[in-house]
C-alpha positions as CSV (number, residue, x, y, z in Angstrom):
1,X,208.4,-21.8,28.3
2,X,212.1,-21.8,30.3
3,X,212.5,-21.7,33.7
4,X,209.2,-23.0,35.0
5,X,208.4,-22.6,38.5
6,X,204.9,-23.7,40.8
7,X,203.0,-20.5,41.6
8,X,201.1,-22.1,43.7
9,X,203.0,-22.5,46.6
10,X,201.6,-21.0,49.5
11,X,198.6,-19.9,48.0
12,X,194.9,-19.9,49.2
13,X,192.3,-21.8,47.5
14,X,188.7,-22.5,47.6
15,X,187.1,-26.4,47.4
16,X,183.9,-27.2,46.0
17,X,182.1,-30.4,45.9
18,X,180.2,-31.5,43.0
19,X,177.4,-32.6,45.3
20,X,176.8,-31.4,49.4
21,X,178.5,-34.1,51.5
22,X,179.5,-31.7,54.6
23,X,177.0,-34.0,56.6
24,X,178.2,-36.8,55.5
25,X,181.3,-37.8,54.4
26,X,182.6,-35.1,54.5
27,X,183.8,-35.5,58.3
28,X,185.8,-38.8,57.8
29,X,188.0,-36.8,55.5
30,X,191.5,-36.8,57.1
31,X,194.4,-34.3,56.7
32,X,195.2,-31.1,56.5
33,X,193.7,-29.1,53.2
34,X,196.8,-27.1,53.4
35,X,198.8,-29.9,51.8
36,X,197.0,-28.8,48.7
37,X,199.7,-25.9,48.0
38,X,202.4,-25.9,50.6
39,X,205.0,-27.2,48.1
40,X,205.8,-30.4,49.5
41,X,204.9,-34.3,48.2
42,X,203.4,-37.4,50.2
43,X,205.1,-40.1,50.7
44,X,202.0,-43.0,48.8
45,X,202.8,-45.4,51.5
46,X,201.8,-42.9,54.4
47,X,198.3,-41.8,53.1
48,X,197.1,-40.9,56.8
49,X,200.5,-40.1,58.2
50,X,200.8,-36.1,57.2
51,X,201.4,-34.3,53.7
52,X,197.9,-35.7,51.9
53,X,194.3,-33.9,51.4
54,X,191.8,-36.7,51.9
55,X,188.6,-36.1,49.9
56,X,185.4,-38.8,50.6
57,X,183.0,-39.2,48.0
58,X,180.9,-36.1,46.5
59,X,181.5,-37.3,43.1
60,X,184.0,-35.2,42.6
61,X,186.0,-31.8,43.3
62,X,186.8,-28.4,41.8
63,X,189.7,-26.8,43.6
64,X,189.9,-22.8,42.7
65,X,193.7,-21.3,43.2
66,X,193.8,-17.6,43.5
67,X,197.7,-16.9,42.3
68,X,196.9,-13.1,43.9
69,X,197.7,-11.4,40.7
70,X,197.4,-12.7,36.8
71,X,200.4,-14.3,36.6
72,X,202.0,-16.5,33.1
73,X,200.7,-19.8,33.4
74,X,201.1,-22.2,31.0
75,X,200.5,-25.8,32.6
76,X,200.1,-27.9,35.8
77,X,200.7,-30.9,37.9
78,X,198.4,-33.0,40.6
79,X,200.0,-35.7,42.7
80,X,197.1,-38.3,43.6
81,X,197.3,-41.7,45.5
82,X,196.7,-44.8,43.2
83,X,196.4,-48.1,46.4
84,X,194.1,-50.5,45.1
85,X,194.4,-52.7,48.5
86,X,193.0,-49.9,50.6
87,X,190.4,-48.3,48.3
88,X,192.6,-45.9,47.1
89,X,191.8,-44.8,43.7
90,X,193.7,-41.3,41.7
91,X,191.0,-39.8,39.7
92,X,190.6,-40.6,36.0
93,X,191.4,-37.2,34.9
94,X,192.7,-33.9,36.0
95,X,191.0,-30.7,34.2
96,X,192.0,-27.5,34.2
97,X,190.6,-23.8,33.1
98,X,192.5,-20.4,33.9
99,X,191.0,-17.3,34.4
100,X,191.6,-13.4,34.6
101,X,188.9,-12.5,36.7
102,X,187.6,-15.6,38.4
103,X,184.5,-15.1,36.5
104,X,184.9,-16.0,33.1
105,X,187.4,-19.5,32.7
106,X,188.9,-21.0,29.8
107,X,190.2,-24.5,29.5
108,X,193.8,-24.7,30.2
109,X,194.9,-28.4,29.4
110,X,193.9,-32.1,30.5
111,X,195.6,-35.3,31.8
112,X,194.5,-38.8,32.5
113,X,195.4,-40.8,35.2
114,X,198.9,-42.5,34.5
115,X,197.8,-45.7,36.2
116,X,194.5,-47.6,35.8
117,X,192.2,-48.6,38.5
118,X,193.7,-52.1,38.1
119,X,197.6,-51.2,38.9
120,X,198.2,-53.3,41.9
121,X,200.8,-51.4,43.4
122,X,201.0,-48.5,46.2
123,X,202.2,-45.2,44.2
124,X,201.9,-41.6,43.8
125,X,200.6,-40.8,40.3
126,X,201.4,-37.1,39.0
127,X,199.1,-35.8,36.3
128,X,201.0,-33.4,34.3
129,X,200.2,-30.6,31.3
130,X,202.4,-28.1,29.9
131,X,200.9,-26.1,27.0
132,X,203.3,-24.2,24.6
133,X,201.5,-20.9,24.9
134,X,201.1,-19.2,28.3
135,X,198.2,-17.0,29.5
136,X,197.9,-14.2,31.7
137,X,195.7,-16.1,34.5
138,X,194.9,-15.0,38.3
139,X,192.4,-18.3,39.0
140,X,193.2,-21.6,38.4
141,X,190.8,-24.2,38.5
142,X,191.5,-27.8,39.1
143,X,188.5,-30.7,38.4
144,X,189.2,-34.1,39.5
145,X,186.5,-37.4,39.9
146,X,185.8,-38.7,43.9
147,X,184.4,-41.8,43.9
148,X,185.2,-43.2,47.4
149,X,188.4,-42.1,48.7
150,X,190.9,-39.6,47.0
151,X,194.4,-38.6,48.5
152,X,196.1,-35.1,47.1
153,X,199.5,-34.0,47.7
154,X,199.7,-31.2,46.0
155,X,197.8,-28.8,43.1
156,X,201.0,-27.2,41.2
157,X,200.4,-24.3,38.5
158,X,203.4,-24.2,36.1
159,X,204.7,-20.9,35.1
160,X,206.4,-17.7,36.1
161,X,205.6,-14.5,38.2
162,X,206.1,-11.9,34.8
163,X,203.1,-11.8,32.7
164,X,205.3,-10.1,29.8
165,X,204.6,-12.1,26.3
166,X,201.3,-14.0,27.4
167,X,198.1,-14.6,25.6
168,X,194.9,-13.3,26.9
169,X,192.7,-15.5,29.0
170,X,189.5,-15.9,26.2
171,X,186.5,-17.0,28.2
172,X,184.3,-19.5,26.9
173,X,181.0,-21.0,28.2
174,X,181.8,-23.8,30.2
175,X,179.5,-26.6,30.0
176,X,177.9,-28.0,33.1
177,X,178.4,-31.7,33.1
178,X,175.4,-33.8,34.2
179,X,176.5,-35.8,37.2
180,X,173.2,-37.3,37.9
181,X,172.6,-35.2,41.0
182,X,170.3,-32.6,42.1
183,X,171.8,-30.5,44.5
184,X,174.0,-27.7,43.4
185,X,177.6,-27.4,44.3
186,X,178.8,-26.4,47.9
187,X,181.4,-24.9,49.2
188,X,184.0,-26.5,51.5
189,X,186.5,-24.2,52.1
C-alpha cells in the first residue's frame, strides 16, 4: 500500500495482562500508558524519563487498539527498549491480530526481536511488519511477552483511513496458549 500512516495515534486502547498482577507488580510500573499511542518515540537511554510505558512481569500483555471505525490495515510497528545492563529486555516476539467487530480476530502478522537478549548496548528496538493485503479492520490487538521489565514507547498501526479496495477480516479461532498459569487474563485499563 502506498502512503502508509500511523492510524493508532491518539486512539483508545485496553491493556490485558496474561496473569493477574494488579495487586503485586503492577503498582511498580512507571510511565504513562498513554505513551503507547501518542505518536512520539522515547529515548532508550531515558526509560524512566518519559515517553515509555513500563510493564512488570505478568508473563505477557495484550493491547487492543480501537481505531474508532474500520480502516485499511496492512501492518504495524512497535518500539521497545533493550538494555541488558539494567535488566530491561525487549520481547522475543510481537504478534498482531485484527478484527472488524472486536469479537472475531485473525492474525495479521508477527515480528521477532531485532536484537538478541544478550545484546550489550542500550537501544530502541523496532519491530515491524507490512503485509501485501490491506484489511478493513477496526480493532488491532498487539501481544508481547513480559518477563521482568518491558518498556514500550509506541504501538503503530500502519494503513490508511479509506477502506476502498480492502479485504474483509475473516475471523479464525485463536488458540489459547498454555502460559503455565491458572488465572484468567485481567483487564488493566
